[in-house]
C-alpha positions as CSV (number, residue, x, y, z in Angstrom):
1,M,0.0,0.0,0.0
2,Q,2.8,2.4,0.9
3,K,4.5,1.5,-2.4
4,K,1.4,2.6,-4.4
5,I,1.2,5.9,-2.5
6,A,4.9,6.5,-3.1
7,I,4.5,5.8,-6.8
8,K,1.5,8.1,-7.0
9,I,3.4,10.9,-5.3
10,S,6.4,10.4,-7.6
11,L,4.2,10.6,-10.7
12,S,2.4,13.7,-9.4
13,L,5.8,15.4,-8.8
14,L,7.0,14.4,-12.2
15,V,3.8,15.9,-13.8
16,L,4.2,19.0,-11.7
17,I,7.8,19.5,-12.7
18,T,7.0,18.9,-16.4
19,L,4.2,21.5,-16.3
20,I,6.5,24.0,-14.6
21,V,9.3,23.4,-17.2
22,C,6.9,23.6,-20.1
23,G,5.2,26.7,-18.7
24,C,8.5,28.6,-18.9
25,S,8.8,28.3,-22.7
26,S,9.1,31.3,-24.9
27,A,6.1,33.1,-26.3
28,M,5.1,33.6,-30.0
29,T,4.3,37.0,-31.3
30,A,1.3,38.3,-33.2
31,P,1.1,39.8,-36.7
32,Q,1.2,43.5,-36.5
33,A,-0.2,44.1,-40.0
34,E,-3.7,44.2,-38.6
35,G,-3.0,46.4,-35.5
36,K,-5.0,44.3,-33.1
37,A,-5.3,44.6,-29.3
38,M,-2.9,42.2,-27.7
39,A,-3.1,39.4,-25.1
40,V,-0.3,37.2,-23.8
41,K,-0.2,33.6,-24.8
42,K,2.8,31.4,-24.1
43,E,3.8,28.9,-26.7
44,G,6.7,26.5,-27.2
45,V,7.9,28.4,-30.3
46,S,10.5,31.1,-30.3
47,S,9.2,34.6,-31.0
48,S,9.3,36.2,-34.4
49,S,11.1,39.5,-35.1
50,S,8.0,41.1,-36.8
51,G,5.8,41.0,-33.7
52,V,5.6,43.4,-30.8
53,S,7.8,42.5,-27.8
54,G,6.1,42.6,-24.5
55,G,9.5,43.0,-22.7
56,A,11.6,40.3,-21.0
57,G,11.0,37.8,-23.8
58,V,7.2,37.8,-23.5
59,G,5.4,38.1,-26.9
60,M,1.9,39.2,-27.4
61,R,-0.9,37.7,-29.6
62,V,-4.5,38.4,-30.0
63,L,-7.1,35.7,-29.4
64,W,-10.8,36.3,-30.2
65,K,-14.1,34.6,-29.6
66,V,-17.4,34.8,-31.5
67,S,-19.4,37.4,-29.6
68,D,-22.4,38.1,-31.8
69,Y,-23.9,37.6,-35.3
70,K,-26.3,39.2,-37.8
71,M,-28.1,37.2,-40.4
72,G,-27.4,38.2,-44.0
73,P,-30.1,38.7,-46.6
74,N,-30.4,35.0,-47.7
75,P,-28.6,33.0,-45.1
76,V,-27.8,29.3,-45.6
77,W,-27.7,28.8,-41.9
78,G,-30.6,29.4,-39.5
79,E,-30.6,31.0,-36.1
80,K,-29.8,27.7,-34.4
81,E,-26.6,27.1,-36.3
82,A,-25.5,30.8,-36.0
83,R,-26.2,30.8,-32.2
84,A,-24.1,27.6,-31.8
85,M,-21.1,29.6,-33.0
86,I,-21.2,32.0,-30.0
87,F,-18.0,31.8,-27.9
88,K,-16.1,29.7,-30.4
89,P,-12.4,30.7,-30.2
90,L,-10.3,32.2,-33.0
91,D,-6.5,32.2,-33.0
92,I,-4.5,34.0,-35.6
93,T,-0.7,34.0,-35.8
94,E,1.7,35.4,-38.4
95,T,1.2,32.4,-40.6
96,A,-1.9,30.4,-39.4
97,I,-5.5,30.8,-38.6
98,T,-7.3,28.3,-36.3
99,F,-11.1,28.4,-36.0
100,D,-13.7,25.8,-35.0
101,G,-11.1,23.0,-34.6
102,K,-9.5,23.6,-38.1
103,T,-6.2,25.3,-38.9
104,C,-4.8,26.6,-42.1
105,G,-1.1,27.2,-42.2
106,N,1.4,29.1,-44.4
107,V,-1.1,32.0,-44.5
108,T,-0.3,35.4,-45.9
109,F,-2.3,38.5,-45.2
110,K,-3.0,41.7,-47.1
111,K,-4.7,44.7,-45.5
112,E,-6.6,47.3,-47.4
113,T,-8.2,50.3,-45.7
114,L,-11.5,51.3,-47.4
115,K,-14.3,53.7,-46.7
116,A,-16.8,51.6,-44.8
117,K,-19.8,52.2,-47.2
118,E,-17.9,51.4,-50.4
119,G,-15.7,48.6,-48.8
120,L,-18.7,46.7,-47.3
121,A,-20.7,47.1,-50.5
122,S,-18.0,45.8,-52.8
123,A,-16.6,43.1,-50.5
124,F,-19.7,41.8,-48.7
125,H,-22.7,43.3,-50.5
126,T,-24.0,45.0,-47.4
127,T,-24.0,48.4,-45.6
128,P,-22.4,49.7,-42.4
129,Q,-25.9,50.3,-41.1
130,T,-27.0,46.7,-41.6
131,L,-24.0,45.5,-39.7
132,G,-24.2,48.2,-37.0
133,I,-20.8,49.6,-37.9
134,A,-20.2,53.3,-37.1
135,D,-16.6,53.4,-38.4
136,E,-16.0,55.7,-41.3
137,V,-13.3,53.4,-42.6
138,V,-12.7,49.6,-42.2
139,D,-9.7,47.4,-42.9
140,V,-10.6,44.6,-45.2
141,I,-8.1,41.7,-44.7
142,T,-7.6,39.2,-47.5
143,S,-5.7,36.0,-46.7
144,T,-4.6,32.8,-48.4
145,C,-6.5,30.8,-45.8
146,D,-9.1,28.4,-47.2
147,L,-11.2,28.2,-44.0
148,P,-14.7,29.4,-44.8
149,G,-15.0,33.1,-44.0
150,F,-11.3,33.8,-43.6
151,D,-10.3,34.4,-47.2
152,R,-11.6,38.0,-46.7
153,Y,-12.8,39.5,-43.4
154,I,-13.2,42.9,-41.8
155,H,-11.1,44.4,-39.0
156,L,-12.9,47.2,-37.1
157,K,-11.2,50.1,-35.3
158,D,-12.4,48.7,-31.9
159,G,-10.4,45.5,-32.5
160,R,-13.3,43.3,-33.5
161,L,-13.3,41.1,-36.6
162,V,-16.3,40.3,-38.8
163,I,-16.4,37.3,-41.1
164,Y,-19.2,36.2,-43.5
165,L,-19.9,32.5,-43.2
166,N,-22.9,30.7,-44.7
167,G,-24.9,33.9,-45.1
168,V,-24.3,35.1,-41.5
169,F,-22.0,37.9,-40.3
170,F,-20.0,36.7,-37.2
171,Y,-18.4,39.3,-34.9
172,F,-15.2,38.3,-33.0
173,K,-14.4,40.2,-29.9
174,P,-10.8,40.4,-28.8
175,K,-10.3,38.1,-25.8
176,V,-7.7,38.8,-23.1
177,N,-5.8,35.7,-22.0
178,Y,-3.1,36.4,-19.3
């Protein structure tokens, strides 16, 4: 019996030491092309030179979650499917986008700043009023990602992202993860 307890204690200490060692790894940095609000997230990958350094080797990266949605004019999805997307996390790095359990890698991004009215009309066939956007200008980001909704999306001045997926506009709110 004492041998079993000693083994369990040894394994627990080994797991604890492993977690401590892995938790001290370097952090990855976020792409700055989109000018997003930043949150700390540690990763086991060395930081990139194009990101913002948070000092003392800590990099910064934005994480988002779906916070709201608006149905488009002829949505493929109904309210039930759209509502099921609320709180789903989104992670974007310099070269990858991860959403809804899927990741596309080797992604490149291009940002274009457009007047909101014209940009939304040409890129998404909608208006700022329909989406509740008060910004005079928006950043339309195009990427090489093949995940639905992420080939072209909107970055608002308040840090939110908007994607168009299956006839529904989804809003991603920056999420702080310290």
